[in-house]
ZADO-1210 file (C-alpha; in nm, 4 decimals, padded with zeros to 6 digits):
<atoms>
<atom x="05.1151" y="-01.4147" z="11.9693" code="MET" pos="1"/>
<atom x="04.8884" y="-01.1529" z="11.8215" code="VAL" pos="2"/>
<atom x="05.0399" y="-00.9400" z="11.5422" code="VAL" pos="3"/>
<atom x="04.8215" y="-00.6523" z="11.4239" code="PRO" pos="4"/>
<atom x="04.9254" y="-00.5385" z="11.0806" code="ASN" pos="5"/>
<atom x="04.8374" y="-00.2742" z="10.8293" code="TYR" pos="6"/>
<atom x="05.0599" y="-00.2320" z="10.5236" code="ASN" pos="7"/>
<atom x="05.3840" y="-00.3423" z="10.6940" code="TYR" pos="8"/>
<atom x="05.4963" y="-00.5955" z="10.4385" code="ALA" pos="9"/>
<atom x="05.8417" y="-00.4324" z="10.4618" code="ARG" pos="10"/>
<atom x="05.8951" y="-00.5446" z="10.8168" code="THR" pos="11"/>
<atom x="05.6443" y="-00.8257" z="10.8714" code="LEU" pos="12"/>
<atom x="05.8886" y="-01.0905" z="10.7570" code="GLU" pos="13"/>
<atom x="06.1484" y="-00.9745" z="11.0086" code="LEU" pos="14"/>
<atom x="05.8795" y="-00.9662" z="11.2793" code="CYS" pos="15"/>
<atom x="05.7614" y="-01.3244" z="11.2080" code="LEU" pos="16"/>
<atom x="06.1160" y="-01.4531" z="11.1707" code="THR" pos="17"/>
<atom x="06.1973" y="-01.3223" z="11.5203" code="SER" pos="18"/>
<atom x="05.8995" y="-01.5149" z="11.6563" code="LEU" pos="19"/>
<atom x="06.0215" y="-01.8393" z="11.4975" code="ALA" pos="20"/>
<atom x="06.3611" y="-01.7852" z="11.6716" code="ALA" pos="21"/>
<atom x="06.2181" y="-01.7503" z="12.0244" code="GLN" pos="22"/>
<atom x="06.3727" y="-01.9669" z="12.3003" code="THR" pos="23"/>
<atom x="06.0132" y="-02.0393" z="12.4069" code="LEU" pos="24"/>
<atom x="05.8159" y="-02.1198" z="12.0944" code="GLN" pos="25"/>
<atom x="05.4762" y="-01.9440" z="12.0721" code="PRO" pos="26"/>
<atom x="05.1737" y="-02.1641" z="12.1181" code="PHE" pos="27"/>
<atom x="05.0324" y="-01.9970" z="11.8064" code="GLU" pos="28"/>
<atom x="05.0994" y="-01.6883" z="11.5968" code="VAL" pos="29"/>
<atom x="04.8005" y="-01.4886" z="11.4647" code="ILE" pos="30"/>
<atom x="04.8511" y="-01.2079" z="11.2146" code="VAL" pos="31"/>
<atom x="04.5473" y="-00.9846" z="11.2343" code="SER" pos="32"/>
<atom x="04.5594" y="-00.7970" z="10.9073" code="ASP" pos="33"/>
<atom x="04.3628" y="-00.4761" z="10.8965" code="ASP" pos="34"/>
<atom x="04.2785" y="-00.4778" z="10.5223" code="ALA" pos="35"/>
<atom x="04.6341" y="-00.4266" z="10.3984" code="SER" pos="36"/>
<atom x="04.6917" y="-00.3355" z="10.0358" code="THR" pos="37"/>
<atom x="05.0668" y="-00.3919" z="10.0132" code="ASP" pos="38"/>
<atom x="05.1133" y="-00.7694" z="10.0001" code="GLY" pos="39"/>
<atom x="05.1341" y="-00.8174" z="10.3763" code="SER" pos="40"/>
<atom x="04.9029" y="-01.1201" z="10.3656" code="VAL" pos="41"/>
<atom x="05.1263" y="-01.2949" z="10.1136" code="ALA" pos="42"/>
<atom x="05.4256" y="-01.2422" z="10.3445" code="VAL" pos="43"/>
<atom x="05.2388" y="-01.3794" z="10.6423" code="ALA" pos="44"/>
<atom x="05.1173" y="-01.6875" z="10.4536" code="GLU" pos="45"/>
<atom x="05.4792" y="-01.7954" z="10.4044" code="ARG" pos="46"/>
<atom x="05.5015" y="-01.8534" z="10.7815" code="PHE" pos="47"/>
<atom x="05.3425" y="-02.1012" z="11.0152" code="ASP" pos="48"/>
<atom x="05.0694" y="-01.8690" z="11.1405" code="CYS" pos="49"/>
<atom x="04.7009" y="-01.7951" z="11.1182" code="ARG" pos="50"/>
<atom x="04.5999" y="-01.4928" z="10.9150" code="VAL" pos="51"/>
<atom x="04.2854" y="-01.3021" z="10.9948" code="LEU" pos="52"/>
<atom x="04.1798" y="-01.0702" z="10.7125" code="ARG" pos="53"/>
<atom x="03.9559" y="-00.7702" z="10.7803" code="ALA" pos="54"/>
<atom x="03.7256" y="-00.6472" z="10.5073" code="GLU" pos="55"/>
<atom x="03.7988" y="-00.2813" z="10.5882" code="ARG" pos="56"/>
<atom x="04.0581" y="-00.0849" z="10.7805" code="ASN" pos="57"/>
<atom x="03.9395" y="-00.0189" z="11.1360" code="GLU" pos="58"/>
<atom x="04.2598" y="00.0624" z="11.3236" code="GLY" pos="59"/>
<atom x="04.5025" y="-00.1128" z="11.5502" code="VAL" pos="60"/>
<atom x="04.2554" y="-00.1510" z="11.8407" code="SER" pos="61"/>
<atom x="04.0116" y="-00.3456" z="11.6239" code="ALA" pos="62"/>
<atom x="04.2964" y="-00.5593" z="11.4834" code="ALA" pos="63"/>
<atom x="04.4200" y="-00.6472" z="11.8318" code="ARG" pos="64"/>
<atom x="04.0700" y="-00.7294" z="11.9482" code="ASN" pos="65"/>
<atom x="04.0172" y="-00.9655" z="11.6499" code="ARG" pos="66"/>
<atom x="04.3463" y="-01.1419" z="11.7226" code="GLY" pos="67"/>
<atom x="04.2669" y="-01.1743" z="12.0903" code="ALA" pos="68"/>
<atom x="03.9214" y="-01.3089" z="12.0166" code="ALA" pos="69"/>
<atom x="04.0656" y="-01.5828" z="11.7962" code="ALA" pos="70"/>
<atom x="04.3537" y="-01.6745" z="12.0259" code="ALA" pos="71"/>
<atom x="04.3486" y="-02.0040" z="12.2176" code="ARG" pos="72"/>
<atom x="04.6469" y="-01.9579" z="12.4547" code="GLY" pos="73"/>
<atom x="04.6184" y="-01.8401" z="12.8127" code="ASP" pos="74"/>
<atom x="04.8664" y="-01.5515" z="12.7619" code="ILE" pos="75"/>
<atom x="04.8194" y="-01.2929" z="12.4871" code="LEU" pos="76"/>
<atom x="05.1400" y="-01.1400" z="12.3625" code="PHE" pos="77"/>
<atom x="05.0758" y="-00.8400" z="12.1381" code="PHE" pos="78"/>
<atom x="05.3572" y="-00.7497" z="11.8995" code="LEU" pos="79"/>
<atom x="05.3351" y="-00.4752" z="11.6311" code="ASP" pos="80"/>
<atom x="05.4370" y="-00.5874" z="11.2850" code="SER" pos="81"/>
<atom x="05.7142" y="-00.3190" z="11.2518" code="ASP" pos="82"/>
<atom x="05.9046" y="-00.4791" z="11.5381" code="GLN" pos="83"/>
<atom x="06.1222" y="-00.7883" z="11.5928" code="ALA" pos="84"/>
<atom x="06.1656" y="-00.9508" z="11.9355" code="LEU" pos="85"/>
<atom x="06.4946" y="-01.0478" z="12.0924" code="SER" pos="86"/>
<atom x="06.5117" y="-01.4314" z="12.1218" code="PRO" pos="87"/>
<atom x="06.4335" y="-01.4648" z="12.4936" code="ASP" pos="88"/>
<atom x="06.1609" y="-01.1992" z="12.5167" code="SER" pos="89"/>
<atom x="05.8604" y="-01.4337" z="12.5053" code="LEU" pos="90"/>
<atom x="06.0172" y="-01.6692" z="12.7591" code="GLU" pos="91"/>
<atom x="06.0904" y="-01.3812" z="12.9951" code="ASN" pos="92"/>
<atom x="05.7375" y="-01.2417" z="12.9591" code="ALA" pos="93"/>
<atom x="05.5769" y="-01.5754" z="13.0458" code="VAL" pos="94"/>
<atom x="05.8064" y="-01.6262" z="13.3430" code="ARG" pos="95"/>
<atom x="05.7321" y="-01.2834" z="13.4855" code="LEU" pos="96"/>
<atom x="05.3567" y="-01.3312" z="13.4544" code="LEU" pos="97"/>
<atom x="05.3677" y="-01.6835" z="13.6006" code="ARG" pos="98"/>
<atom x="05.5636" y="-01.5784" z="13.9077" code="THR" pos="99"/>
<atom x="05.3462" y="-01.2782" z="13.9981" code="ASP" pos="100"/>
<atom x="04.9678" y="-01.3430" z="14.0053" code="PRO" pos="101"/>
<atom x="04.8924" y="-00.9753" z="14.0596" code="GLY" pos="102"/>
<atom x="05.0752" y="-00.8741" z="13.7419" code="LEU" pos="103"/>
<atom x="04.8317" y="-00.7870" z="13.4673" code="GLY" pos="104"/>
<atom x="05.0719" y="-00.6825" z="13.1976" code="CYS" pos="105"/>
<atom x="05.4428" y="-00.6811" z="13.1176" code="VAL" pos="106"/>
<atom x="05.5726" y="-00.4780" z="12.8282" code="HIS" pos="107"/>
<atom x="05.9128" y="-00.4167" z="12.6839" code="GLY" pos="108"/>
<atom x="06.1645" y="-00.1527" z="12.5710" code="ILE" pos="109"/>
<atom x="06.2789" y="-00.0554" z="12.2251" code="ILE" pos="110"/>
<atom x="06.6197" y="-00.1795" z="12.1225" code="ALA" pos="111"/>
<atom x="06.8980" y="00.0823" z="12.0911" code="ALA" pos="112"/>
<atom x="06.9514" y="-00.0051" z="11.7219" code="GLU" pos="113"/>
<atom x="06.6820" y="00.0314" z="11.4537" code="PRO" pos="114"/>
<atom x="06.5254" y="-00.2718" z="11.2954" code="LEU" pos="115"/>
<atom x="06.6102" y="-00.1279" z="10.9542" code="VAL" pos="116"/>
<atom x="06.8756" y="00.1395" z="10.9308" code="ASP" pos="117"/>
<atom x="06.7335" y="00.4178" z="10.7151" code="ASP" pos="118"/>
<atom x="06.9533" y="00.7086" z="10.8287" code="GLY" pos="119"/>
<atom x="06.9851" y="00.9820" z="11.0895" code="PRO" pos="120"/>
<atom x="06.6188" y="01.0577" z="11.1540" code="VAL" pos="121"/>
<atom x="06.5503" y="00.6898" z="11.2298" code="GLU" pos="122"/>
<atom x="06.8517" y="00.6803" z="11.4582" code="TRP" pos="123"/>
<atom x="06.7220" y="00.9859" z="11.6421" code="TYR" pos="124"/>
<atom x="06.3829" y="00.8210" z="11.6933" code="ARG" pos="125"/>
<atom x="06.5346" y="00.4885" z="11.7986" code="THR" pos="126"/>
<atom x="06.7813" y="00.6302" z="12.0480" code="LEU" pos="127"/>
<atom x="06.5235" y="00.8535" z="12.2074" code="HIS" pos="128"/>
<atom x="06.2664" y="00.5736" z="12.2337" code="ALA" pos="129"/>
<atom x="06.5188" y="00.3342" z="12.3825" code="HIS" pos="130"/>
<atom x="06.6419" y="00.5875" z="12.6388" code="HIS" pos="131"/>
<atom x="06.3082" y="00.7013" z="12.7826" code="TRP" pos="132"/>
<atom x="06.1725" y="00.3491" z="12.8032" code="ARG" pos="133"/>
<atom x="06.4854" y="00.2120" z="12.9690" code="LEU" pos="134"/>
<atom x="06.4725" y="00.4990" z="13.2207" code="ARG" pos="135"/>
<atom x="06.1122" y="00.3958" z="13.3057" code="GLY" pos="136"/>
<atom x="06.1800" y="00.0254" z="13.3740" code="VAL" pos="137"/>
<atom x="05.9816" y="-00.1014" z="13.6730" code="GLY" pos="138"/>
<atom x="05.6266" y="-00.0708" z="13.8029" code="PRO" pos="139"/>
<atom x="05.4186" y="00.1818" z="13.6184" code="THR" pos="140"/>
<atom x="05.0537" y="00.2611" z="13.5519" code="PRO" pos="141"/>
<atom x="05.1319" y="00.2842" z="13.1777" code="THR" pos="142"/>
<atom x="05.1228" y="-00.0006" z="12.9310" code="ALA" pos="143"/>
<atom x="05.2338" y="00.0158" z="12.5669" code="TYR" pos="144"/>
<atom x="05.1095" y="-00.2755" z="12.3619" code="PHE" pos="145"/>
<atom x="05.3597" y="-00.2661" z="12.0773" code="ALA" pos="146"/>
<atom x="05.5335" y="-00.5485" z="12.2648" code="ALA" pos="147"/>
<atom x="05.3285" y="-00.6591" z="12.5630" code="ALA" pos="148"/>
<atom x="05.1996" y="-00.9758" z="12.7317" code="ALA" pos="149"/>
<atom x="04.8718" y="-01.0005" z="12.9195" code="VAL" pos="150"/>
<atom x="04.7082" y="-01.3069" z="13.0735" code="PRO" pos="151"/>
<atom x="04.3946" y="-01.3842" z="12.8719" code="ARG" pos="152"/>
<atom x="04.1828" y="-01.3787" z="13.1911" code="GLN" pos="153"/>
<atom x="04.3068" y="-01.0269" z="13.2642" code="VAL" pos="154"/>
<atom x="04.2161" y="-00.9164" z="12.9095" code="PHE" pos="155"/>
<atom x="03.8693" y="-01.0588" z="12.9511" code="GLU" pos="156"/>
<atom x="03.8301" y="-00.8909" z="13.2881" code="ASP" pos="157"/>
<atom x="03.9419" y="-00.5474" z="13.1606" code="VAL" pos="158"/>
<atom x="03.7674" y="-00.5719" z="12.8240" code="GLY" pos="159"/>
<atom x="03.8789" y="-00.5087" z="12.4660" code="PRO" pos="160"/>
<atom x="04.0628" y="-00.2120" z="12.3273" code="PHE" pos="161"/>
<atom x="03.8421" y="00.0902" z="12.2483" code="ASP" pos="162"/>
<atom x="03.7941" y="00.0743" z="11.8697" code="THR" pos="163"/>
<atom x="03.6817" y="00.4390" z="11.8641" code="ALA" pos="164"/>
<atom x="04.0443" y="00.5323" z="11.9342" code="LEU" pos="165"/>
<atom x="04.3148" y="00.5467" z="11.6714" code="ARG" pos="166"/>
<atom x="04.5435" y="00.7488" z="11.9008" code="ASP" pos="167"/>
<atom x="04.6041" y="00.7186" z="12.2744" code="SER" pos="168"/>
<atom x="04.4473" y="00.3723" z="12.2803" code="GLU" pos="169"/>
<atom x="04.7342" y="00.2531" z="12.5045" code="ASP" pos="170"/>
<atom x="04.6681" y="00.5324" z="12.7526" code="VAL" pos="171"/>
<atom x="04.2950" y="00.4589" z="12.7689" code="GLU" pos="172"/>
<atom x="04.3603" y="00.0896" z="12.8158" code="TYR" pos="173"/>
<atom x="04.6235" y="00.1597" z="13.0778" code="SER" pos="174"/>
<atom x="04.3709" y="00.3488" z="13.2868" code="GLU" pos="175"/>
<atom x="04.1379" y="00.0502" z="13.2942" code="ARG" pos="176"/>
<atom x="04.4093" y="-00.2058" z="13.3402" code="LEU" pos="177"/>
<atom x="04.5967" y="-00.0287" z="13.6184" code="SER" pos="178"/>
<atom x="04.2770" y="00.0140" z="13.8178" code="ALA" pos="179"/>
<atom x="04.2788" y="-00.3602" z="13.8987" code="ALA" pos="180"/>
<atom x="04.6185" y="-00.5010" z="13.8064" code="TYR" pos="181"/>
<atom x="04.9892" y="-00.4197" z="13.8309" code="ASP" pos="182"/>
<atom x="05.1851" y="-00.3249" z="13.5158" code="ILE" pos="183"/>
<atom x="05.5560" y="-00.3631" z="13.4644" code="ARG" pos="184"/>
<atom x="05.7903" y="-00.2213" z="13.2011" code="LEU" pos="185"/>
<atom x="06.0892" y="-00.4562" z="13.1718" code="THR" pos="186"/>
<atom x="06.4174" y="-00.4612" z="12.9830" code="ASP" pos="187"/>
<atom x="06.3818" y="-00.8403" z="12.9637" code="LEU" pos="188"/>
<atom x="06.1507" y="-00.7819" z="12.6647" code="ILE" pos="189"/>
<atom x="06.3326" y="-00.6021" z="12.3864" code="VAL" pos="190"/>
<atom x="06.1944" y="-00.5217" z="12.0407" code="ALA" pos="191"/>
<atom x="06.3896" y="-00.3632" z="11.7545" code="ALA" pos="192"/>
<atom x="06.1591" y="-00.1124" z="11.5927" code="HIS" pos="193"/>
<atom x="06.1430" y="00.0294" z="11.2382" code="ASP" pos="194"/>
<atom x="06.0937" y="00.3973" z="11.3147" code="GLU" pos="195"/>
<atom x="05.9885" y="00.6675" z="11.0678" code="GLU" pos="196"/>
<atom x="06.2959" y="00.7876" z="10.8833" code="HIS" pos="197"/>
<atom x="06.1515" y="01.0796" z="10.6824" code="ARG" pos="198"/>
<atom x="06.1672" y="01.4079" z="10.8630" code="LEU" pos="199"/>
<atom x="05.8453" y="01.5662" z="10.7349" code="GLY" pos="200"/>
<atom x="05.6376" y="01.2564" z="10.8055" code="ARG" pos="201"/>
<atom x="05.7915" y="01.2133" z="11.1496" code="MET" pos="202"/>
<atom x="05.7078" y="01.5708" z="11.2429" code="LEU" pos="203"/>
<atom x="05.3506" y="01.5514" z="11.1039" code="ARG" pos="204"/>
<atom x="05.2917" y="01.2271" z="11.2951" code="GLU" pos="205"/>
<atom x="05.4232" y="01.3845" z="11.6169" code="GLN" pos="206"/>
<atom x="05.1954" y="01.6824" z="11.5700" code="PHE" pos="207"/>
<atom x="04.8928" y="01.4595" z="11.5049" code="ARG" pos="208"/>
<atom x="04.9499" y="01.2455" z="11.8107" code="ARG" pos="209"/>
<atom x="05.0214" y="01.5417" z="12.0366" code="ALA" pos="210"/>
<atom x="04.6766" y="01.6784" z="11.9712" code="GLN" pos="211"/>
<atom x="04.5433" y="01.4156" z="12.2119" code="TYR" pos="212"/>
<atom x="04.7876" y="01.5069" z="12.4874" code="LEU" pos="213"/>
<atom x="04.5998" y="01.7739" z="12.6819" code="LEU" pos="214"/>
<atom x="04.2374" y="01.6725" z="12.6287" code="PRO" pos="215"/>
<atom x="04.3046" y="01.3037" z="12.6670" code="PHE" pos="216"/>
<atom x="04.6372" y="01.1857" z="12.8065" code="ALA" pos="217"/>
<atom x="04.7576" y="01.4654" z="13.0348" code="ALA" pos="218"/>
<atom x="04.5773" y="01.3305" z="13.3351" code="LYS" pos="219"/>
<atom x="04.7415" y="00.9943" z="13.2960" code="HIS" pos="220"/>
<atom x="05.0859" y="01.1503" z="13.2523" code="ARG" pos="221"/>
<atom x="05.0494" y="01.3177" z="13.5929" code="ARG" pos="222"/>
<atom x="05.0069" y="00.9812" z="13.7693" code="ARG" pos="223"/>
<atom x="05.3054" y="00.8658" z="13.9791" code="PRO" pos="224"/>
<atom x="05.5270" y="00.6399" z="13.7738" code="GLY" pos="225"/>
<atom x="05.3526" y="00.7138" z="13.4440" code="ALA" pos="226"/>
<atom x="05.5792" y="00.6905" z="13.1381" code="LEU" pos="227"/>
<atom x="05.6638" y="01.0180" z="12.9575" code="ARG" pos="228"/>
<atom x="05.8662" y="01.0397" z="12.6415" code="ALA" pos="229"/>
<atom x="05.9286" y="01.4156" z="12.6727" code="ASN" pos="230"/>
<atom x="05.9312" y="01.6618" z="12.9587" code="SER" pos="231"/>
<atom x="05.7230" y="01.9753" z="12.9971" code="GLY" pos="232"/>
<atom x="06.0411" y="02.1829" z="13.0312" code="LEU" pos="233"/>
<atom x="06.1730" y="02.0475" z="12.7054" code="GLY" pos="234"/>
<atom x="05.8534" y="02.1315" z="12.5202" code="VAL" pos="235"/>
<atom x="05.8313" y="02.4808" z="12.6737" code="ALA" pos="236"/>
<atom x="06.1882" y="02.5781" z="12.6030" code="THR" pos="237"/>
<atom x="06.1815" y="02.4375" z="12.2516" code="ALA" pos="238"/>
<atom x="05.8721" y="02.6386" z="12.1710" code="CYS" pos="239"/>
<atom x="06.0183" y="02.9506" z="12.3346" code="LEU" pos="240"/>
<atom x="06.3336" y="02.9113" z="12.1197" code="THR" pos="241"/>
<atom x="06.1410" y="02.9056" z="11.7943" code="VAL" pos="242"/>
<atom x="05.8825" y="03.1656" z="11.8956" code="ALA" pos="243"/>
<atom x="06.1473" y="03.4264" z="11.9873" code="THR" pos="244"/>
<atom x="06.3670" y="03.3810" z="11.6775" code="LEU" pos="245"/>
<atom x="06.1807" y="03.6391" z="11.4645" code="PRO" pos="246"/>
<atom x="06.2228" y="03.9044" z="11.7341" code="ALA" pos="247"/>
<atom x="06.5915" y="03.8235" z="11.7551" code="ALA" pos="248"/>
<atom x="06.6290" y="03.8707" z="11.3790" code="VAL" pos="249"/>
<atom x="06.4617" y="04.2120" z="11.3912" code="LEU" pos="250"/>
<atom x="06.6378" y="04.3179" z="11.7109" code="HIS" pos="251"/>
<atom x="06.9720" y="04.1383" z="11.7550" code="PRO" pos="252"/>
<atom x="06.9920" y="04.2439" z="12.1180" code="ALA" pos="253"/>
<atom x="06.6990" y="04.0137" z="12.1833" code="LEU" pos="254"/>
<atom x="06.8953" y="03.7088" z="12.0539" code="ALA" pos="255"/>
<atom x="06.9812" y="03.6320" z="12.4119" code="VAL" pos="256"/>
<atom x="06.6292" y="03.4962" z="12.4609" code="VAL" pos="257"/>
<atom x="06.6250" y="03.2183" z="12.2014" code="PRO" pos="258"/>
<atom x="06.9888" y="03.1329" z="12.2713" code="VAL" pos="259"/>
<atom x="06.9237" y="03.0976" z="12.6442" code="ALA" pos="260"/>
<atom x="06.6095" y="02.8959" z="12.5775" code="ALA" pos="261"/>
<atom x="06.7985" y="02.6643" z="12.3386" code="ALA" pos="262"/>
<atom x="07.0754" y="02.6125" z="12.5915" code="LEU" pos="263"/>
<atom x="06.8240" y="02.5225" z="12.8655" code="VAL" pos="264"/>
<atom x="06.6540" y="02.2820" z="12.6208" code="PHE" pos="265"/>
<atom x="06.9852" y="02.1144" z="12.5335" code="ALA" pos="266"/>
<atom x="07.0802" y="02.0818" z="12.9018" code="ALA" pos="267"/>
<atom x="06.7346" y="01.9673" z="13.0228" code="ALA" pos="268"/>
<atom x="06.8107" y="01.5948" z="12.9864" code="ASP" pos="269"/>
<atom x="07.1860" y="01.5366" z="13.0355" code="PRO" pos="270"/>
<atom x="07.1473" y="01.1597" z="13.0631" code="SER" pos="271"/>
<atom x="06.9828" y="01.1477" z="12.7207" code="LEU" pos="272"/>
<atom x="07.2623" y="01.3530" z="12.5627" code="ILE" pos="273"/>
<atom x="07.5283" y="01.1435" z="12.7304" code="GLY" pos="274"/>
<atom x="07.3641" y="00.8253" z="12.6015" code="PHE" pos="275"/>
<atom x="07.3510" y="00.9546" z="12.2435" code="VAL" pos="276"/>
<atom x="07.7187" y="01.0551" z="12.2616" code="ARG" pos="277"/>
<atom x="07.8163" y="00.7056" z="12.3829" code="ARG" pos="278"/>
<atom x="07.6094" y="00.5283" z="12.1172" code="LYS" pos="279"/>
<atom x="07.6725" y="00.7458" z="11.8092" code="ARG" pos="280"/>
<atom x="07.9631" y="00.9718" z="11.8946" code="GLY" pos="281"/>
<atom x="07.9955" y="01.3393" z="11.9713" code="LEU" pos="282"/>
<atom x="07.9423" y="01.4394" z="11.6100" code="GLY" pos="283"/>
<atom x="07.5858" y="01.3060" z="11.6133" code="PHE" pos="284"/>
<atom x="07.4835" y="01.5083" z="11.9202" code="VAL" pos="285"/>
<atom x="07.4097" y="01.8437" z="11.7485" code="PRO" pos="286"/>
<atom x="07.1921" y="01.6736" z="11.4848" code="LEU" pos="287"/>
<atom x="07.0144" y="01.4831" z="11.7589" code="PHE" pos="288"/>
<atom x="06.9521" y="01.7963" z="11.9642" code="VAL" pos="289"/>
<atom x="06.8221" y="01.9805" z="11.6551" code="GLY" pos="290"/>
<atom x="06.5793" y="01.7045" z="11.5682" code="LEU" pos="291"/>
<atom x="06.4739" y="01.6727" z="11.9292" code="HIS" pos="292"/>
<atom x="06.3987" y="02.0455" z="11.9397" code="LEU" pos="293"/>
<atom x="06.1818" y="02.0219" z="11.6250" code="LEU" pos="294"/>
<atom x="05.9914" y="01.7277" z="11.7724" code="VAL" pos="295"/>
<atom x="05.9248" y="01.9115" z="12.0938" code="ASN" pos="296"/>
<atom x="05.8000" y="02.2153" z="11.9047" code="VAL" pos="297"/>
<atom x="05.5570" y="01.9886" z="11.7191" code="GLN" pos="298"/>
<atom x="05.4438" y="01.8472" z="12.0551" code="ILE" pos="299"/>
<atom x="05.3766" y="02.1971" z="12.1861" code="GLY" pos="300"/>
<atom x="05.1912" y="02.2987" z="11.8718" code="LEU" pos="301"/>
<atom x="04.9926" y="01.9744" z="11.8554" code="GLY" pos="302"/>
<atom x="04.8952" y="01.9948" z="12.2234" code="ALA" pos="303"/>
<atom x="04.7754" y="02.3507" z="12.1883" code="ALA" pos="304"/>
<atom x="04.5754" y="02.2619" z="11.8718" code="THR" pos="305"/>
<atom x="04.4244" y="01.9642" z="12.0501" code="GLY" pos="306"/>
<atom x="04.3216" y="02.1734" z="12.3476" code="TRP" pos="307"/>
<atom x="04.1507" y="02.4276" z="12.1185" code="ILE" pos="308"/>
<atom x="03.9727" y="02.1480" z="11.9319" code="ARG" pos="309"/>
<atom x="03.8535" y="01.9971" z="12.2626" code="SER" pos="310"/>
<atom x="03.7043" y="02.3341" z="12.3615" code="ARG" pos="311"/>
<atom x="03.5188" y="02.3619" z="12.0315" code="ILE" pos="312"/>
<atom x="03.4183" y="01.9930" z="11.9975" code="ASP" pos="313"/>
<atom x="03.3426" y="01.8218" z="12.3275" code="ARG" pos="314"/>
<atom x="03.3532" y="01.4879" z="12.1529" code="GLY" pos="315"/>
<atom x="03.7138" y="01.5285" z="12.0425" code="PHE" pos="316"/>
<atom x="03.9483" y="01.2602" z="12.1692" code="GLY" pos="317"/>
<atom x="03.7051" y="00.9702" z="12.2043" code="ALA" pos="318"/>
<atom x="03.4053" y="01.0771" z="12.4107" code="ALA" pos="319"/>
<atom x="03.5818" y="01.3836" z="12.5317" code="GLY" pos="320"/>
<atom x="03.8718" y="01.1812" z="12.6566" code="GLY" pos="321"/>
<atom x="03.6752" y="00.9889" z="12.9137" code="ALA" pos="322"/>
<atom x="03.7877" y="00.6301" z="12.9725" code="PRO" pos="323"/>
<atom x="03.5688" y="00.3903" z="12.7875" code="HIS" pos="324"/>
<atom x="03.3761" y="00.1279" z="12.9867" code="THR" pos="325"/>
<atom x="03.3145" y="-00.1815" z="12.7701" code="PRO" pos="326"/>
<atom x="02.9614" y="-00.3053" z="12.7484" code="SER" pos="327"/>
<atom x="02.8558" y="-00.6597" z="12.8339" code="VAL" pos="328"/>
<atom x="02.8293" y="-00.7333" z="12.4600" code="ALA" pos="329"/>
<atom x="03.1854" y="-00.6070" z="12.4011" code="GLU" pos="330"/>
<atom x="03.3218" y="-00.8174" z="12.6870" code="ARG" pos="331"/>
<atom x="03.1477" y="-01.1344" z="12.5717" code="SER" pos="332"/>
<atom x="03.2715" y="-01.0760" z="12.2169" code="GLY" pos="333"/>
<atom x="03.6314" y="-01.0678" z="12.3352" code="THR" pos="334"/>
<atom x="03.5852" y="-01.3547" z="12.5791" code="SER" pos="335"/>
<atom x="03.5583" y="-01.5924" z="12.2856" code="ALA" pos="336"/>
<atom x="03.9400" y="-01.5998" z="12.2744" code="ALA" pos="337"/>
</atoms>
């Protein structure tokens, strides 16, 4: 087990406790700490695990690479430190990889309940994350490494994570991995996640990540079976709703435009709304739809900003968004695992 961590002392104990409760005990647990300043190392040292301490913060890709390089097992299971695995997740992952030699990665879904209940924004994030991942279960060219298992030989063949990336590193790695191996998203691996619960921070984070969508991740999203958290229709109608509100205020007759756009947005994913109603009740649905609209607006704004940045700076998005091919030196460094 490789657990990259940066300032997640709040959830690291829950994460490591879930590993101790696995039906198949991990061969080893490595916490790859990326220069935390919040006491994370002290939390990790209370558990039966190895702690790797970085001298400076380099990002999750570097932390995962360090953990993989130190690992001795023949399967690498990457688990983010703000997640806790269901008890049979590791056993299921190992079984799936053992029974299918062509399978290069299995990764899991987010639980329908948050790891730590911090209110409605967190419930929105958790329910949405659970729903779109569950809907994508099966073969896919997309791998998310928040809770994912990879045979060590596959990791050595594909090469390490691109340390130049602090966003879209999963997409870049998926492109390399899916070129030679199968990838499967499975509901047999389930991780409860501590999502962001503050509205402002959630929206800023969504905007920041969305900047890499068009210059970097859009091509991957168009591949058959690629995982998508949000639809183009949802983003377009959300942005249209907000963009036409000022005109509707000045000219009430024009209110039909944002109202119609909002209705299309709300109806764009009926299975999602039905799922939210079943899990949290009808009263939560309007709040969920409102938060979802704000998130989709941020995606639209972030994507447009990222596209403009990519036109101005050809190096934006990790070498212009081109997949990174690891050098021989990089491969040999990771192969020490």
